[in-house]
Structures are given as structure tokens and as C-alpha cells.
C-alpha positions as a printed NumPy array, in Angstrom:
array([[136.294, 145.096,  71.495],
       [133.589, 146.585,  69.284],
       [130.978, 144.46 ,  71.052],
       [131.832, 146.217,  74.309],
       [131.021, 149.597,  72.772],
       [127.698, 148.202,  71.56 ],
       [127.035, 147.146,  75.162],
       [128.046, 150.633,  76.343],
       [125.665, 152.224,  73.833],
       [122.791, 150.   ,  74.971],
       [123.505, 150.623,  78.657],
       [123.614, 154.354,  78.038],
       [120.216, 154.192,  76.322],
       [118.814, 152.458,  79.41 ],
       [120.317, 155.174,  81.601],
       [118.948, 157.83 ,  79.265],
       [115.441, 156.37 ,  79.532],
       [115.686, 156.337,  83.345],
       [116.964, 159.927,  83.482],
       [114.39 , 161.19 ,  80.968],
       [111.586, 159.596,  82.989],
       [112.776, 161.373,  86.129],
       [113.228, 164.644,  84.235],
       [109.692, 164.493,  82.835],
       [108.249, 163.678,  86.241],
       [110.171, 166.579,  87.775],
       [109.17 , 169.094,  85.097],
       [105.496, 168.087,  85.203],
       [105.45 , 168.089,  89.003],
       [104.406, 164.456,  89.214],
       [105.286, 162.299,  92.195],
       [107.492, 159.353,  91.232],
       [106.178, 155.988,  92.39 ],
       [108.592, 153.666,  94.101],
       [107.751, 149.986,  93.782],
       [110.871, 148.37 ,  95.226],
       [112.061, 150.805,  97.898],
       [110.328, 153.682,  99.642],
       [111.755, 157.158,  99.497],
       [111.753, 158.244,  95.861],
       [109.722, 161.364,  96.593],
       [111.97 , 162.344,  99.496],
       [115.125, 161.904,  97.438],
       [113.783, 163.58 ,  94.307],
       [112.353, 166.543,  96.215],
       [115.511, 167.088,  98.252],
       [117.722, 170.123,  97.61 ],
       [120.301, 167.724,  96.134],
       [117.987, 166.853,  93.226],
       [118.547, 170.239,  91.569],
       [121.85 , 171.842,  90.57 ],
       [121.807, 175.549,  89.648],
       [118.087, 175.293,  88.949],
       [118.497, 172.272,  86.654],
       [117.09 , 168.884,  87.722],
       [119.968, 166.481,  88.35 ],
       [118.108, 163.94 ,  86.204],
       [118.461, 166.328,  83.247],
       [122.207, 166.484,  83.81 ],
       [122.19 , 162.672,  83.926],
       [120.225, 162.485,  80.672],
       [122.792, 164.722,  78.986],
       [125.625, 162.571,  80.331],
       [124.007, 159.326,  79.155],
       [123.302, 160.828,  75.72 ],
       [126.951, 161.884,  75.493],
       [128.116, 158.381,  76.461],
       [125.826, 156.925,  73.782],
       [127.217, 159.334,  71.183],
       [130.821, 158.589,  72.148],
       [130.219, 154.823,  72.023],
       [128.749, 155.167,  68.521],
       [131.647, 157.38 ,  67.416],
       [134.082, 154.764,  68.717],
       [132.256, 152.068,  66.744],
       [132.699, 154.195,  63.623],
       [136.447, 154.393,  64.124],
       [137.078, 157.526,  66.168],
       [139.577, 156.318,  68.806],
       [139.666, 159.614,  70.731],
       [135.966, 159.153,  71.472],
       [136.715, 156.054,  73.558],
       [139.157, 158.025,  75.718],
       [136.624, 160.79 ,  76.315],
       [133.946, 158.16 ,  77.02 ],
       [136.122, 156.543,  79.693],
       [136.888, 159.875,  81.371],
       [133.195, 160.838,  81.341],
       [132.092, 157.486,  82.772],
       [134.7  , 157.728,  85.541],
       [133.321, 161.161,  86.454],
       [129.754, 159.808,  86.35 ],
       [130.797, 156.949,  88.627],
       [132.19 , 159.301,  91.271],
       [129.071, 161.472,  91.088],
       [126.99 , 158.31 ,  91.579],
       [129.036, 157.391,  94.655],
       [128.429, 160.863,  96.073],
       [124.697, 160.623,  95.398],
       [124.465, 157.2  ,  97.042],
       [126.284, 158.639, 100.052],
       [123.749, 161.483, 100.191],
       [120.841, 159.05 , 100.001],
       [122.255, 156.773, 102.688],
       [123.626, 159.25 , 105.214],
       [122.053, 162.654, 104.592],
       [118.576, 162.098, 103.162],
       [118.286, 158.614, 104.719],
       [115.967, 157.469, 101.955],
       [116.625, 155.683,  98.684],
       [115.261, 156.163,  95.19 ],
       [115.136, 153.013,  93.072],
       [115.577, 155.014,  89.86 ],
       [118.663, 156.684,  91.286],
       [120.048, 153.318,  92.348],
       [119.34 , 151.949,  88.863],
       [121.28 , 154.856,  87.407],
       [124.204, 154.135,  89.736],
       [124.119, 150.472,  88.694],
       [124.097, 151.403,  84.991],
       [126.973, 153.83 ,  85.542],
       [128.977, 151.147,  87.35 ],
       [128.346, 148.714,  84.487],
       [129.426, 151.406,  82.01 ],
       [132.613, 151.931,  84.007],
       [133.441, 148.227,  83.939],
       [132.673, 147.936,  80.212],
       [134.67 , 151.028,  79.279],
       [137.686, 149.999,  81.359],
       [137.685, 146.498,  79.884],
       [137.337, 147.944,  76.385],
       [140.166, 150.44 ,  76.944],
       [142.349, 147.768,  78.553],
       [142.04 , 145.587,  75.472],
       [143.438, 148.268,  73.159],
       [146.996, 148.006,  71.94 ],
       [149.189, 151.005,  72.661],
       [149.701, 153.234,  69.653],
       [153.076, 154.492,  68.503],
       [156.375, 153.846,  70.163],
       [158.89 , 151.048,  69.703],
       [157.383, 147.553,  69.619],
       [160.395, 145.425,  68.673],
       [162.992, 143.823,  70.914],
       [164.969, 146.14 ,  73.201],
       [167.694, 148.103,  71.47 ],
       [171.201, 146.768,  72.062],
       [173.919, 149.33 ,  72.692]])
């Protein structure tokens, strides 16, 4: 199962790079170039791209950095980190679903970097659920049923 947390760490670094790029572009006022789809500027300049004055990409960068840190902690033997990682990735997944909904039905434009982030988050969800599913339960009775 350790290999899965290495995969999670690498995926989170990819997500971090994507989110940092968008954060830098936002902070410097640069227009993000879309090469696959058209609509990055519309999505990234929408009111949904900022939460309480903070670029959503910055929030994403913090989330990806936290996932990376939790994956590394898990690799170094901190089992509680894997539980927190799974909860965080589930939350990130639902936020990604909401943001895709906003792109599709409210803004009616798509941002390839946002879609990449959603794809990375989905992959992180799958990896973390598989990794957590492969863990043996701790504590409790493991022998044959007690006879009364």
C-alpha cells in the first residue's frame, strides 16, 4: 500500500504545480492561455474564482500541499495521516464537482487548468480509497466467533 501513497504524493505535486501557476497568474494579473479549450479567462475572472478575497487557486494550492504532506507522513508511519488525507480528498472531490457544475451551467465556459485539477483530485480520491480499503482493521477480536 505504500506505493499508493507515493502515487498520491506525486499526484498532489502535479496539482500543486497547476494551482501555483494559476495563483501566480492571478496575482500578477496575467491572462491565462488556454490551448485545449476556450474559456480560461472567463472562468478565472468570474466571481467564483475568488473566495473571501483569496484566489480559489491559492486555496487549491494549500489543499494539494496538505495532501502531499499527509501522504509523506503516512509513508513515514503515521496512520492517522492517511485518514485525514482521505477526508480532505473527499472534500476536494466535492468542491471539484461543484466547480465543474459552475463552469458547465453557470459560467458556460471551461478552464483546462481547472479541469486538470478536477482530474487530479478524482485520481487522488481513487488512490486514497484503494489505499484505505487495503488496510487491515486495527483492534478488536480477530479470532473465531466466541462460543457461549
